[in-house]
C-alpha positions as CSV (number, residue, x, y, z in Angstrom):
1,M,95.8,126.3,108.9
2,R,97.0,128.9,106.6
3,A,100.3,128.6,104.8
4,Q,102.6,130.4,102.5
5,H,104.8,128.9,99.8
6,F,107.9,130.8,98.8
7,P,111.2,129.8,97.0
8,R,113.0,127.7,99.5
9,L,116.7,128.1,98.9
10,L,117.2,130.4,101.9
11,V,114.9,128.3,104.0
12,L,116.7,125.0,103.1
13,L,120.0,126.6,103.9
14,G,118.6,127.7,107.2
15,V,117.3,124.3,108.0
16,A,120.6,122.7,107.1
17,A,122.2,124.9,109.7
18,V,119.9,123.6,112.5
19,A,122.6,121.4,114.0
20,A,125.1,124.2,114.3
21,A,122.6,126.6,115.7
22,T,121.2,124.2,118.3
23,L,124.6,123.1,119.5
24,V,125.1,126.6,120.8
25,G,121.6,126.9,122.1
26,C,120.0,124.9,124.9
27,G,120.2,121.4,123.4
28,S,117.6,118.8,123.9
29,G,117.6,119.2,127.7
30,G,117.0,122.9,127.4
31,S,117.5,124.4,130.9
32,S,119.1,127.7,131.6
33,G,119.0,127.3,135.3
34,S,117.0,130.6,135.4
35,K,113.6,130.8,137.1
36,N,112.5,133.5,134.7
37,I,110.6,131.3,132.2
38,I,109.3,132.6,128.8
39,I,106.6,131.2,126.7
40,A,106.9,132.7,123.2
41,T,104.3,133.3,120.5
42,L,105.1,132.7,116.8
43,L,102.4,134.3,114.7
44,P,101.7,136.8,111.9
45,T,100.8,140.0,113.7
46,S,101.3,142.8,111.2
47,G,100.0,143.7,107.7
48,V,96.9,142.0,106.3
49,D,97.1,139.0,108.7
50,A,97.2,141.1,111.9
51,S,93.4,140.9,112.1
52,V,93.7,137.1,112.8
53,G,97.2,136.9,114.2
54,L,96.9,139.5,116.9
55,P,93.7,138.2,118.5
56,T,95.3,134.8,118.5
57,Q,98.3,136.2,120.2
58,Y,96.1,138.0,122.8
59,G,94.5,134.7,123.7
60,A,98.0,133.3,124.7
61,D,98.9,136.6,126.3
62,L,95.9,136.4,128.6
63,A,96.8,133.0,129.9
64,I,100.4,134.1,130.5
65,S,99.4,137.3,132.2
66,Q,97.2,135.3,134.6
67,N,100.1,133.0,135.5
68,K,103.0,135.4,136.0
69,D,103.8,133.8,139.4
70,L,104.4,130.1,138.8
71,G,105.3,129.4,142.4
72,N,108.6,128.5,144.2
73,G,110.3,131.6,142.8
74,Y,109.5,130.9,139.1
75,T,108.1,133.8,137.0
76,L,106.5,133.7,133.6
77,S,106.6,136.2,130.8
78,V,105.9,136.3,127.0
79,L,108.1,136.9,124.0
80,H,106.4,137.7,120.6
81,E,107.9,136.8,117.2
82,N,106.2,138.0,114.0
83,Y,106.9,136.3,110.7
84,E,104.7,138.4,108.5
85,G,106.5,139.7,105.4
86,A,105.7,142.1,102.7
87,N,103.5,139.5,100.9
88,G,102.1,137.7,103.9
89,P,103.6,134.9,106.1
90,D,107.2,134.6,105.2
91,Q,109.0,131.2,105.6
92,T,112.5,132.8,105.7
93,I,111.4,135.1,108.5
94,G,109.7,132.2,110.3
95,A,112.8,130.1,110.2
96,A,114.9,132.9,111.5
97,D,112.4,133.5,114.3
98,A,112.5,129.8,115.2
99,H,116.4,129.9,115.4
100,A,116.1,132.9,117.7
101,L,113.7,131.1,120.0
102,V,115.7,127.9,120.3
103,S,118.8,129.9,121.0
104,N,117.1,131.8,123.9
105,P,117.7,129.6,127.0
106,N,114.7,131.1,128.9
107,V,112.2,130.2,126.2
108,M,110.6,126.9,127.4
109,A,107.6,126.6,125.0
110,V,106.0,128.3,122.0
111,V,102.4,128.9,121.0
112,G,102.2,128.8,117.2
113,P,102.9,129.0,114.5
114,F,99.6,130.0,113.0
115,N,100.3,128.9,109.4
116,S,101.1,125.5,108.0
117,G,103.7,126.8,105.6
118,I,105.6,128.4,108.5
119,A,105.3,125.1,110.5
120,E,106.9,123.3,107.6
121,V,110.1,125.3,108.1
122,T,110.1,125.7,111.9
123,I,109.2,122.2,113.0
124,P,112.7,120.9,111.9
125,I,114.3,123.6,113.9
126,T,112.3,123.2,117.1
127,N,112.2,119.4,116.9
128,S,115.9,119.2,116.5
129,A,116.5,121.6,119.4
130,G,113.8,120.1,121.6
131,L,111.5,123.0,122.1
132,V,107.7,122.4,122.5
133,M,105.4,124.2,120.0
134,I,101.6,123.9,120.2
135,S,99.7,125.4,117.3
136,P,96.0,126.4,117.6
137,S,95.5,126.6,113.9
138,N,97.9,124.5,111.7
139,T,95.7,122.2,109.8
140,N,97.9,120.6,107.1
141,P,97.8,116.9,107.8
142,G,101.2,116.2,106.3
143,L,102.9,118.1,109.1
144,T,102.2,115.2,111.5
145,K,100.8,112.3,109.4
146,Q,103.4,110.8,107.1
147,Q,100.8,109.4,104.6
148,Y,99.9,113.0,103.7
149,A,103.3,114.5,103.6
150,A,104.5,113.8,100.0
151,A,101.2,115.0,98.5
152,N,101.6,118.3,100.3
153,G,105.3,118.7,99.3
154,I,106.5,118.0,102.8
155,N,109.8,116.2,103.6
156,F,108.5,114.3,106.6
157,S,111.9,113.0,107.7
158,L,113.2,116.6,107.8
159,L,110.4,117.7,110.1
160,H,110.8,114.6,112.3
161,P,114.4,113.8,112.7
162,A,115.1,110.1,113.3
163,G,115.8,109.1,116.9
164,K,114.3,112.3,118.4
165,P,111.0,112.7,120.1
166,D,108.5,115.1,118.5
167,Y,108.1,118.4,120.2
168,Y,105.3,119.7,117.9
169,F,101.7,119.5,118.9
170,R,98.4,121.0,117.7
171,T,94.9,121.3,119.1
172,C,92.9,122.0,115.9
173,G,91.4,119.5,113.5
174,T,93.5,118.9,110.3
175,D,92.8,119.5,106.6
176,D,92.0,115.9,105.8
177,V,89.0,116.5,108.0
178,Q,88.4,120.2,107.2
179,G,88.5,119.6,103.4
180,K,85.7,117.0,103.8
181,V,83.7,119.5,105.9
182,D,84.2,122.1,103.3
183,A,83.0,119.7,100.6
184,D,80.0,118.8,102.6
185,V,79.2,122.5,103.0
186,A,79.3,122.9,99.2
187,L,77.3,119.8,98.6
188,G,74.6,120.5,101.2
189,A,71.9,123.1,101.6
190,P,71.7,125.9,100.8
191,I,74.4,125.6,98.1
192,N,73.6,122.1,96.9
193,A,76.5,122.2,94.4
194,K,77.0,119.5,91.8
195,S,80.0,121.1,90.0
196,A,82.9,123.1,91.4
197,F,85.9,125.1,90.2
198,V,88.9,124.6,92.6
199,I,91.5,127.3,93.3
200,D,94.5,127.3,95.6
201,D,97.0,130.0,96.6
202,E,100.1,127.9,95.8
203,S,100.7,127.3,99.5
204,V,101.2,124.1,101.5
205,Y,97.9,124.9,103.3
206,G,95.9,125.9,100.2
207,K,97.0,123.0,98.1
208,G,96.4,120.5,100.9
209,L,92.9,121.8,101.6
210,A,92.0,121.9,97.9
211,T,93.2,118.3,97.5
212,Q,91.0,117.1,100.4
213,F,88.0,119.1,99.1
214,T,88.3,117.6,95.7
215,A,88.6,114.1,97.0
216,E,85.5,114.4,99.1
217,F,83.5,116.4,96.6
218,T,84.0,113.9,93.8
219,A,83.6,110.9,96.1
220,K,80.1,112.1,96.9
221,G,79.1,112.7,93.3
222,G,80.4,116.2,92.6
223,R,82.2,117.2,89.4
224,I,85.3,119.4,89.2
225,V,85.1,121.6,86.0
226,G,88.5,123.2,86.4
227,T,91.4,124.3,88.6
228,G,93.5,127.4,89.0
229,E,96.1,129.1,91.2
230,I,96.7,132.6,92.5
231,S,99.1,134.2,95.0
232,A,100.0,137.7,96.1
233,S,102.9,137.8,93.6
234,Q,100.5,136.7,90.8
235,I,97.5,139.0,91.4
236,N,97.6,140.0,87.8
237,V,96.2,136.6,86.8
238,A,92.9,137.3,88.8
239,P,90.9,138.9,85.9
240,Q,91.8,136.1,83.5
241,L,91.1,133.4,86.1
242,A,87.8,135.0,86.9
243,T,86.8,135.1,83.2
244,T,87.7,131.4,82.9
245,I,85.6,130.4,85.9
246,A,82.6,132.5,84.9
247,G,82.7,130.9,81.5
248,K,82.5,127.4,83.0
249,N,79.7,128.6,85.4
250,P,80.2,126.0,88.2
251,D,77.7,125.7,91.0
252,V,80.4,126.8,93.5
253,V,84.0,128.0,93.6
254,F,86.3,126.5,96.2
255,Y,89.3,128.6,97.3
256,G,92.0,126.9,99.3
257,G,94.1,129.7,100.7
258,I,94.3,132.8,102.8
259,T,92.9,136.2,102.3
260,S,96.2,138.0,101.6
261,Q,97.0,135.7,98.7
262,G,94.3,136.9,96.4
263,G,91.1,135.0,97.2
264,G,89.2,138.2,98.0
265,I,90.3,139.7,94.8
266,I,89.1,136.7,92.8
267,K,85.7,136.9,94.5
268,K,85.5,140.6,93.6
269,D,86.5,139.9,90.0
270,L,84.0,137.0,89.7
271,V,81.1,139.3,90.6
272,Q,82.3,141.9,88.2
273,Q,82.2,139.1,85.5
274,G,78.5,138.5,86.5
275,Y,79.3,135.3,88.4
276,K,77.5,135.6,91.8
277,K,77.3,132.0,92.9
278,P,78.8,130.9,96.2
279,M,82.5,130.6,97.1
280,V,83.6,128.2,99.8
281,G,86.9,128.3,101.7
282,G,88.5,127.1,104.9
283,D,89.9,128.9,107.9
284,G,92.2,130.9,105.7
285,I,89.3,133.2,105.0
286,A,86.4,132.4,107.3
287,G,85.6,135.2,109.7
288,D,88.4,137.4,108.4
289,A,87.6,141.1,108.3
290,N,90.1,141.7,105.6
291,W,88.2,139.3,103.3
292,L,85.3,141.7,103.6
293,T,87.5,144.7,102.9
294,T,89.2,143.1,99.9
295,A,86.1,141.7,98.2
296,G,83.9,144.6,99.2
297,S,80.2,144.1,98.3
298,A,81.2,141.0,96.3
299,A,82.0,139.2,99.6
300,T,78.3,138.2,99.9
301,N,77.7,134.5,99.4
302,T,81.1,133.5,100.7
303,Y,81.2,130.4,103.0
304,G,84.1,129.3,105.2
305,T,85.0,126.9,108.0
306,V,87.2,127.4,111.0
307,A,88.8,124.6,112.9
308,A,87.7,126.1,116.2
309,P,84.4,126.7,118.1
310,D,82.6,130.0,117.4
311,T,83.0,132.4,120.3
312,S,79.2,132.4,120.8
313,T,79.3,128.7,121.8
314,L,81.8,129.3,124.7
315,T,79.2,129.5,127.4
316,S,80.5,127.3,130.2
317,G,81.7,128.9,133.4
318,P,85.4,128.9,132.5
319,A,84.7,130.0,128.9
320,A,82.5,132.9,130.2
321,A,85.3,133.9,132.6
322,F,87.8,133.8,129.7
323,K,85.6,136.0,127.5
324,S,85.1,138.5,130.3
325,A,88.8,138.7,131.0
326,Y,89.7,138.9,127.3
327,N,87.2,141.8,126.7
328,S,88.6,143.6,129.8
329,Q,92.3,143.2,129.0
330,E,92.7,142.6,125.3
331,A,89.7,143.9,123.3
332,S,90.9,147.5,123.3
333,K,94.2,146.6,121.7
334,P,94.7,146.9,117.9
335,D,92.7,144.1,116.1
336,G,91.6,143.1,119.6
337,T,88.1,141.7,118.7
338,L,87.8,138.2,120.2
339,Y,88.5,135.7,117.3
340,A,87.9,132.0,116.8
341,Y,91.5,131.1,117.5
342,S,91.8,133.3,120.7
343,A,90.4,130.6,122.9
344,P,92.4,127.8,121.3
345,A,95.6,129.9,121.8
346,Y,94.6,130.4,125.4
347,D,94.2,126.6,125.8
348,D,97.6,126.0,124.1
349,A,99.3,128.4,126.5
350,M,97.5,126.9,129.5
351,I,98.6,123.4,128.5
352,E,102.2,124.6,128.5
353,I,101.7,126.5,131.7
354,T,100.1,123.4,133.3
355,A,103.1,121.3,132.2
356,I,105.5,123.8,133.8
357,K,103.6,124.1,137.0
358,N,103.4,120.3,137.3
359,L,107.2,120.1,137.2
360,I,107.6,122.9,139.7
361,K,105.1,121.3,142.2
362,A,106.9,118.0,141.9
363,G,110.2,119.6,142.6
364,K,111.6,118.6,139.2
365,A,113.8,120.6,136.9
366,V,112.0,122.7,134.4
367,T,113.6,121.7,131.2
368,R,112.4,121.7,127.6
369,S,112.5,117.9,127.5
370,A,110.6,117.5,130.8
371,I,107.9,120.0,129.5
372,R,107.6,117.9,126.3
373,D,107.0,114.7,128.3
374,Q,104.3,116.5,130.4
375,V,102.5,117.9,127.3
376,A,102.6,114.5,125.5
377,S,100.8,112.8,128.4
378,I,98.5,115.6,129.4
379,N,94.7,115.4,129.5
380,Y,93.5,119.0,129.7
381,Q,89.9,120.2,130.0
382,G,90.1,123.3,128.0
383,L,87.7,126.0,126.8
384,T,87.5,124.2,123.5
385,G,86.9,120.7,125.0
386,D,88.9,117.8,126.3
387,I,92.5,118.0,124.8
388,Y,95.0,115.1,124.7
389,F,97.5,114.2,122.1
390,D,98.0,111.1,120.0
391,A,101.4,109.6,119.0
392,N,101.6,112.1,116.1
393,G,101.1,115.1,118.3
394,D,97.5,115.8,117.0
395,N,94.6,116.4,119.3
396,A,92.8,113.2,120.0
397,G,89.9,115.0,121.7
398,A,87.2,117.1,120.2
399,K,87.7,118.3,116.6
400,V,85.2,121.1,116.2
401,F,84.5,123.1,113.0
402,S,82.4,126.2,112.8
403,V,80.7,127.2,109.5
404,Y,80.3,130.9,108.6
405,Y,78.9,132.8,105.6
406,V,78.9,136.5,104.5
407,N,75.3,137.9,104.5
408,N,73.9,140.6,102.3
409,Q,75.1,143.2,104.8
410,D,78.6,142.1,104.1
411,K,79.2,140.6,107.5
412,W,80.5,137.2,108.6
413,V,77.7,135.3,110.3
414,F,78.0,132.0,112.3
415,A,75.8,129.4,110.7
416,T,76.4,126.1,112.6
417,Q,79.0,124.0,114.3
418,V,79.9,120.4,113.2
419,N,82.2,117.7,114.5
420,G,84.7,116.6,112.0
């Protein structure tokens, strides 16, 4: 999901240095000989995005804390990397974090990153070094599907170096599916929109989601009456953009982006302009408490989708046990409320842990490349459904989307769950 688009000079210089950095790291085999294994998290866990990044981290932390003893003398611990910058997720910080992880010989796998824009700059680093990453939330299709890469500004060959196996996986549905679900939300009851104004936050995630929404909305008879962009560095455009939208009076406004990039401010300004019709977005805003804080009373009539099951639907025995353990161990921490991506992050960590345990039980060396092969062939029954990966590294199992809306008490309310 979620992405951030920043000037890329420093990022590209960092990516160009991957070869040098990985030569002094672990290499594609990736074994330090140590039995002290680390699974890292790579998430935005401070600032505005802490309310979503921290509970996602806690989901992974819980899995790791439950498996500290891997058997045969192997121990497991966690290392946290935070790529949140002054204006939200920062690609330069994310790239530096990825270099640090691949250079640490005890780091055998990563849960994350959370944001598609961060994945864009970290996948080249971890794929070149041979370090598994599993994301619970990256939804931009161009990260793994070449046919969508160019339209999303992604250099596919840079992310997936020729002659090297992919080490990047994800368990969530992608934006080519989520954008269609969002369009169906706008077209269907209770919104029943026939016209839309489409905004994105200038990010890889936001642009991709807006593109897919537009394609589905128009294919099913809807009409786009205008488009616009906003980001944290361009908040000053919000009043003018709100005036433009209100003047066109669409049935719905679609926002492809994340809360910290100005979507909540636009919603607030629209209501101040007298425009109170619905806004629809993706998992960049859905369920986010900071959306409610930013938009205030204007948040009412916002709809959003999340590429994960709502926590209320996790009722199986294992899911109930997870929720009980989470509430016991994690809920009291800052921003500790169980979140939609807490369970997927738990599943992602457990997939990596299962891969490592399989190698230990078989008496095989625990290397990064061996973990990758285990993950690529795994069929894991997780809290979020049956998970297994296709040739692109995408989840070929269940692709669940939850639909939420903000009620007149300014609270996010779960509406329904759909399969994309």
